[in-house]
N, C-alpha and C positions, 0 to 999 in steps of 0.2 A: 504494500500500500504506500501511497505517496502522500505528501503534505497537501492539505486542502487550502485553497485560497481563502483569505479572511474576508468576510462580509459578502460572499457570493454563494449562490446555490451551486452545487456540483453533483452530478449523477453519473455513474458509470453504466455502460451498456450491459444489459442482461437479455438473454434469450428466453422469452416466455411464450411458447408456441400456442398455449391454450387461451391466451388473452387476445380478444379481438380489439381492433382500433376503436370501435364505438364504446368500449368499456373503459377507455382511458379517461382520467380526470384532468391531467395536465401534461403538457409537453414542454420540455426544457431544452433550449438551445444553449450549449455550454459557452459558445463564443467563437471567435475567429481562430482557426488552427494555424493559418499562415496568411501572410499578406506581404506582397513585395511589388516593387516597381519604383521607378525614379520619382522621388518626391511623394511617395505614398506612405502614409503612416498606418499603423494597426488601428488607431482610433478612427481614421477615415473609413477603413473597411468595416469596422464594427458599426459605425453610425449609418452606413449605407445598407445594412441588412434590413429586410422587411419580412416580418414573421406573419405567416398565415396558415390556416388549416382548412381542409375540406370537410371536417367533422366538427361538431360542437364540443371543443376542448379548449381550455385556457392555454395559451402559449406564453411561456416565460422566457426571458432572454437577458 
């Protein structure tokens, strides 16, 4: 196990084949794994993300 970031939610991936998508209560986007380019900052990539879902579930990010 690794250290968890302070002040943010963090979830690790688990395989739960018996759980259907419509049974989920929340979806969590952990953040930007990588961001590169001339003059591009990780903050710019994070701010550009737009979260959405095709099912009625709360999306956290």
